[in-house]
C-alpha angles and dihedrals in degrees: 000000000000093000099048114105121166102326142340097294097044111067136151097234107008105043104167119356117282130187120248115269131204123229142159114308123247131204139169113302139176101297097223093064095048103075132045113193125202146147137244105244144124118232118241118257108276133048113019092182091059091048091053091045088058089054092054092046089056091053094244121142105195145041131194119208111215104217086166097137101038141305110306093171132062120222091258094060091045087054092051094045091045092053093050091047091049092051088055097044094247120149113225127203136169131222104218118227115283091241093056096094136141104226105071115130094192108095094214094046094045090053091055094044092050092048088054091053092047091050091048091055091049090053087048090057090052089051090048089240122167093206143016120205123230138164113241093220144253135306101225094177097309125132121248087249093055091046094049092050090048091052094046090051092049093050091047088060096052099034097089088051100049111022091087094051095085089226119117125225103231112205112206118223112248121253103203144030088263095059123079116222128080115174085258092055090049093047090056092051093046090054087067101036116043093194090065114096130180119253111199113209097192093198090056092051088047091053099046089047090053094243101319097138098090105109137053089243090057090054092044090057091057092048090049089053091050092049091049098047107030130064111251098242087063089059101046093116106001109222110224142168130213141190136129116262150182119236141181141188093300096044134261119016104176145329115262132193111284111272096029093087131044103255114105130186097214098076089044093056092047092053092047090052094047089050094047088230122158111223139179106212118199119195109218093182116133096221130068089220090061092051090050092048093049092047094049093050091048093050093047089058093045092052092050091048093052091055092049107113093197097095107117125233126326137293118276090217126077095242093244093107127059096224118187085236140038115223104206124206137181124219116249110178109299094345140045140243126217115253117221097001125145090228129045106255129176117200130193142198093012094165096049111122106246105172135036105258094050107278111146137215087256089057088053093051092046090051092054094044089051099042091044101102089050094044101039098073088059091052099041113132092355125128111236127214113210119231100195126201102174092178097037136267096314095048132085115291142189142190119244123191100165111080105248118254090249094057103138117249092240092060109087118229126191128208117230123179115247118209090201095054096032090227141069122285118210106227123195119239130199115226099153145022093264092057089053092049090048090052090050090048087061086061090256098154095172127053110217112185126178117254089236131056125246092249089064107017094171093051115073118203095211139032119226131215106197109197110194121179112223123215109302096023121112138205093265089062091049087053092049092053093046093052089051089051090051094048089050090048093050093049088051089052095250134124123223128192122210129214133173113256088225088242125054101307141069133235124209115198119201107196111219140172108272092242103100128085117241093249089057091049090046092051092051091053091044093053094053089044092052090052092053093048090048092052095049115009090174091060104040138028142182095191114143094205103088098212089054092061095065117143095004138090115259116223104206108198092167091080083085095078128117110262095016115114138196131204107279126238108275092020117142116234127218097249135110113292094019100264120206127219097242131188116243137200114243088235093061101041093098096050104035125107106222093203090059094081112078138146085272101045108033095083098077091051092051090050089052101041108018117209105339087183094061092103089061087067092054096064110176099140122121128207104209097095094044089048091052093049091049092049096247115150 
């Protein structure tokens, strides 16, 4: 087995057991956009622009700055270099100093190493980097459990200082018995810290597997493990390093010129293409000739793949958006069938314009198919109300609660009693990517789930503050009200999580135990809203008469009612540009442009921040103390 290394608990890919993780879906894509190649090098003192121009001339799309011995650059130069690289479309990363590790037991040394990691990540932000690369640390006679606890404790110290930076901490897989960090180890760490991504040093994996990475199938096995155990945003793109190497019984000994060892880039590129994976590949070779040889072999495989006619069907999307996945379809009469899905799915009118700005129905379907693994946990076991726009965002629309008669047999529905109808309504649910794409194919631009799950439909598992600016109110006023809500929640010992509505407002979710009836949750939200209105009646209102709200922000506590729904996190909204309801950090609420997040632009944010709404899924908060403080019996 490729992953086996010296016993059941010491494996190349698996390490110790990890639970399966969801992530963004991937499919086949145009091969030229899949891989960025670059080298690990520092520019000579002088003209950074000329250095970057030479990178572009070579056809490279990335560069990694090896700050492995210290910090040769100040933040100002990083900002200037990052701006120049951004203008040229070059991805920049940093390799942190070798001493910046997470496993030090000495308190004073640990303080210094963590400060170095924090500083590297801040320089990465100045450079507009998605990821900085670091070694996890060294074994030094300690057990995997001891090392894991040490790393978790270290990350817990720096998390409050770095999680808002939008820069991932890329932990590099170890290359010898002395180094801590199998892919399994890193997967366990990434489960607890969403800013941790895997960095695959293919030479290290080749060494610890005693030379097993010689075929496309071997590389495919590693990619499959990554897909199974890491959230998708950590793999889009996968940050990886490559060079030929010499190894022995304990692992890697040294890098060698490309061709002198047994590691080849061709089978890797073939596996990446077959998997539809995006990858940034950094050559760490010491010789320019090795960089050139790796690049040439990689390009030869890419050229051959582009001329391969075996790719089935066409893309469902219009091609105007660089999605992290390609949803492929085949024409069948006047409609299309999904290629490679787990469920049979027919799609229609893919090229119909659906949003002002040019995005099509096929773009909407591709968005939901691609975002599915990130969105599905937020929809699990929830009834969904369909907001259908058959002719696009500017056309007529309607709500539909009852599952349509043509709902496929494989899509689960759930009956919930309707007081209005006096009988049960069969609501659709969304357990998988195909169900989301089927919903989008109906023209359901928005996803409107219940606040409670079908097992306990009268017990929501979060409270919602819906902040809606009335005519004459602006985003600054929405931010002011949101901050007041946040202060109130903090003083009551509760955490709230903001997201853009996808339109002009803001939603704040307060995850709670699903033990409280809707009326009790609604009363709690109303009580806080009344306090804010009382404190500044010119800023906020809870008036039901719409004309009376003018110039203020409406706090709608009546969203917390059984059967009422609100646009889900990551839901598209029927507005020009196809905006997306996107989670925010509290630190950025004042400066963010809510219109900036669309089906075309949200992907970079997800790669940098992961799912900022994941804590909403954890629940765990109780209302009793807050109710007592608010004077609610």
